[in-house]
Each structure stands twice: as structure tokens, then as C-alpha cells.
N, C-alpha and C positions, 0 to 999 in steps of 0.2 A: 547437251539438250541442243537441238537444232535452232537457227535463228527464226525459222516457221512456226516453231514450237514455242520457241520463246514468246514471239509476238502473240499467239493465241493466248498464253497465260497473261500475259499483262493486259491484254484487252479484257480478259474476264475478270482479273482483279481491278482494272478501273470500271467496269460495270458495278462492280459489287460496292466499290467506294461511291460512286455516284448514288447507289441505290440505299446506302447507309445514310448518307446525306440528306437524301430526300426523306427518309423516317425521320431524322432528327428534325428536320424544318417543319414537317408535320405534325409532331409532338409540341415544338415551340409554337405554331401557330394556333394549336387547338386551345392553350392555355387562354383564360376568359381575360387576363390582364396584359398589359404590353403593347406596343405598337405593331401594327398590321405589316408595315412594309420594312421597317428595319429596327428588330429589337436589339438594338446595341447592348444593352446591360444584361443579356442572355449569354451567360456562358456557354450555354449547349448550342446557341444559334452559331457563334464562333467556331465550336466543334464543326458544325454542318461546311461553312465555309473552308475551314481546312480538309474537309472530306473531300469536298468540289475540286481543291485545289490538288490533293492528290490524285484523282480520277482523272483530271486533265494530264497531269504528267502522266501517269502510266499509259493513257491514250497516247500521249506523243511519244513515249519511250516505244510502244507497240508499233507504231509507224515507221519509228526507225529501223524496226527488224522485219517488218511484213508488210504486203502490199495492202495499198487502201481497200481494193476490193475485199480484203479478209477481213480487215479491222473493223472498218466503218459497220458491217451488219452485227460483228459481234456485241458493238456499243449498243444495238439496240434491244440486248437483253437485260437493260438496268429494270424495265419493268417487270420482267418476270421474275427478275432476284429478289425485287425489293415486296412482293406480294407473301411468299413465306419467311422472308427474314422479318417483317412487319409481324407475322403470326405468331414466330419464333420469339421474340424479342420485346414487343409491347404488345401483344395478345391481340392484335387485329386481323381477324381472319377474314378472307372473302369468300364472296359466296361464287355459284357457279357462272354468272354472267359477268361478274367482275372479272373471273377466269378467262371466260371466253374470250371477252373484248381485249384482254391484256395479250394474249396469244395470238388474235388475229392481229392486233396492230403490231406486235413485234414480227410475227411472219410477212406481215405487207412491207413494213419498214425494210427489213435486212434483205427481201426480196429487190424492193426499189433501189436500195443502195447497191447491192451485188450487180446490177445493170448497167450503172452509172459508170463510165468510164474518164480518167481525167488523164489519159494519154496524151491529148492534144491541149492541154491547159495553157492558156495565155496569161498574160495581165493587166491589171487595170491603170488606166490612165487617171493622171489627177482629176480632170474633168468628171470620169467617170465614178470615181471614188465618191465624190461632193455629192454628186447625184444621187448612188445608191443611197448615201448617208442622208440626203433629205427625204427620199422615198421612205425609207425605212422609220425615220422619225415620224412621218405621217402616218403610215401603217400602225405604229405602236401608240400614238395619240388616239385613232380612231377605235383601238380594240380598247384601252382604257377607258375611252367615254363609252363605247359599249357596254363595258363590264358594271358600270356605274349607273347604266339605264335600266338592266334587266331586272326583273324582281326576284328572280330565284337566286340564291346564293350560290347552287352547282353552276348555273351557266355564268354567272359573274365568274367566278374562279376558272372555268375554262376561259373563259375570254381573257382574263389575266395570264394564264398561263400559255395561251397562243402568243399573247405579246411578248412574254418573257421567251417564247421560241424563237420568234423573229429576231429579238435582238439578240441571243445567244448565237444563230444562224450568221447575222452579218457580222458579228464580233468575229467568227471563226473566217468569213469569207475575207475580211481586212486583215486577219492574222496572216492569211498565206499571202494578202499582197504585199503587206509590209516585210514579212520574210523574204519574200523573193527581190524586193529592191534593196535590201538592207546590207550594207558594205560595210567589213572594219575601218575601212578608212575614212569613213563618214558617218558614225554610229547613231547620230542626232539628226540625220537629215530627214528621216522618216518621223519627228515627233509629233506632226498633225495627226498622223494616222495612229501613231500610238495611242495618242489621247481620244480620239473617236472610237477606236476598239475599247479602250476602258471606259469608257462612258457607257458603250451599248452592253459590255459586259457586266458591270455593276448596276445597270438598269435590268438586265434580265436577273440578276440575281435577287433584287428586291421586287420584282413584280412575280417571282417564282415563290417567293416565300411568302408573298400576301396571296397567293392563288390556291393554298392550303388550308386557309380558315374558311370553313364551314363547307368544304366538299371531300374530305378524307384526305388519303393518300392516291390511289390508283389512276382516278380519273386525271387531276393535274400533272402527276408525274408522266402518263402516258402523253399528255397534250404536248409537254414541253420536247420529252423523247421525240417523238413524230416530227412536230412541227422545225425543230431546231436544223436537222440536216436535209429535212425536205426543203427549206428556204435555203440551205447553202447548194444544194443540188440544183433547184432551180435557177440560182445566181450563177453557178458553173457552167450550165446550159446556155444561158443567153449572155453571159459576159465573157466567159472565160473559154469559149470555145470547145466544152465538153461535150459529149454525145451518148445515148446508149447504147449498148453493146446489140451486136445481130442485128443491126440496121432496125426495119419495120417490125419485124417479130419481135425485138427487143423493146419497142417503144409501146407496142400494145400490151406485151408483158409488163412493161413499168406502170401503165394505165392499172391493169388488173390490181397489181400490187398497191398502188395507191388507193384504190376501191376498197381493197380489204383492208389496210391501215385505218381509212376513216372510217368504216363500218365498225372497226373495232373501238376506235373512240367514242362513236354514237353508243355502242354497248355499255361502255363502262360509265359515261355521262347518263345513260337511262339507268343504269344499277345504281348510281348515287340519288337519283333524282326518287328512285323508288323508297327510298327511306326517308320517310318524312315524319314530323312529330305527330304525337296523339293529337287528335282536333278537339276543339274544346268543348262539342257535345259527346262525344263518348267520354272525355274526362269528366264532364259533371255527372254522365249517369251513376257513376260507381262512387262510392266512398273514398274519399282520398286518404290514404295512409300517411301516417307522420314520417316524415323524411330523416334518415339520420344526420342529415348535412344541417337539418335546422337545431340541431343541439340538444334533442328531446329524446330521451330512451324510450323504447316502444312500451307501450303499456295497453291494457284492457279498453277498448272502447267504451265509453258510459252512454247508454242511448237516452235521449231526454226528448221531451214533447213541449209542445208551446201551447197556452192555453191565454186566450184574449178575451177577456171577460166585459160585460157592458159598462162603460164608465159614465156615472151619472153627471148631470151637470154640464157646463161647457168649461174646459179646461184648456190651456194653451199647449200642454204635454198630453202625448198618448201615453199611458201604462200600460205596459206588457208585464207579466208576470211569467217567470220560467219556474217549471216546477218536474221534476222527476215522473216518468210515467206510472212508474209505480203507485206514487202518491196520487196522479190522477186518475187513477182506477183503469189504466188501458193495458191490456196484455202485453 
């Protein structure tokens, strides 16, 4: 197998691992009990952490055998793999709008990443690292606050997923900066950078876990998948000296791809917002059947009527007699 083909296989395997991790995270989040951000007592959640680690390892291995312009767009296939995997393994089928949004987000992100060139990448100075870390912390706090101010659970989840994507993206940027500065002669010289990127990576993991509660799988996963590389690419363009391929034409194409990806996220969000619980008015208009979860076995319903007769004298309590309709003489 050629190095290029091996890179493609590793990148696709990484996307599958990330998709499996997201499915497990969504299943853990859908459980009624347990912490929202860090369900440390859940073995399934630790399994999702392991799958995320496997995905990251495979992604790095793919970069070792293939170019960034090929590996990064293939990583955008995570959401496309997640939808059929969720339908196959956990019975979560996606509708047409969700598929349309997922494909738009993936195509837009893949196009945007394929247009980004890192040939002239530079490095970050210490002051730039701390400035970037402070700006990222502020952005995460703003998104976290906005998530707790919005009323809709779907919008709250998307805001948390966006905050997770920002954290993951900056963690990737700092990983690159630390890797470029690390030397075997001074292995602990970059300990502050390692500490900061570890904080952002853990923050992203916890925020992404919380984003799956109440919003399903597609919208939070697509948001993290898109925001993460977009933030990293934006930092690369502004601080690392990276650029878009093909000059002005490439810049215009990148803007178009970004618009398509954003439109896909909107489609996924609207698809989830359309799934609303039954309104109280509609629920009260129809008789409510006994639920199996209430512990009662289904049985024929006995229809009853209520006769309220006149109560002679003054009494502190109202007497109500409930009798069968057949006894009351009603059909």
C-alpha cells in the first residue's frame, strides 16, 4: 500500500472513531440521570473518551503519511459517518433535512480545508500564545453564558458545541506550536504550553458531552466538527502566515465554502428544533393511555360519569358521588 493510500485509510478510520465516540456521548447524555458535563461514573463515557483518543491518534498517523490538504478534508466526514452508524447501531434515523444539512456542512468544510495552505506556516511567540489563550477563554465564557441564557434546548446545545469547537481548535493550534518548539534536550521547556492546551482539550471534551443533552446527535456533532478546524484555520491565517490557495479566487471560493458549511449547520439546527414535544392542548384533547413505564399493564378503559346532586343544608364539605354511566342511566 502506498503512503498516500495508507494516509487515506487512516484518515477515514479516524473519522469513524470520532463518529462512534459522538454516538456513545449522545447516548450517555440522553440518559435522565448523571452529570451533564462529566459523567465520570459511566463506563460508556470513558469508552467515548478512549474512542476520541483513538481518533486523534489515527489522525496524527494519517498526517505522517499524507499531506494536510488531503487528511483534513477527510476528517470532515465524521458527521456523514455518524448518521448511518447511529441508525444501524442505536436506531436513530435521520430525516431528509438532517442529511441535507450534514452533507452541506461536510462539503463546505472539506472545500474550505482543501483551500487552506500551510506552506508558509510560522510559529507563535510566548506573548502571542498567552494572548490567544486569553481570547479563547473569553470566547468560551461568552458562548457558555449564552448557552445558559437561551430558552431552547437545541440552541443551548449548539452554543455549547460551538464553545467545545473553539476549545478543540485552539488546543490543536497550541499543539502545533508546542510540537515545533519541543526539543529532546529540554523536554519540559514547554510545560506551560502543554498545560494550557490540556486545559482547552479537557474543556472541549466536557462541553461537547453537555451539548448532546436535549439536541440529539447531528446538530452538536456537526457544530463541533465545523467550528474546530475553522477556528484553527482562522488562527493559522492570522498568526501562522498561512493563506488560501489560488489567490483571490481561492479566497472567494473559501468564503463560498464557509457559507455552505454554515447553511448546513442552520439546516441541522432547524431540523432538531422542528422536533417539539406534544403541546398541552393537544394532549388534553385526547384520552391518555396508560404508560408501560408506570408499571400498570394495559386493560380496558372503564368509562365513568359524575353526578353532582343538590346538598341540603349548609355543610363545610361538598359531597360528590361518582357512579357508573350505566347506573346513572346514560348511554
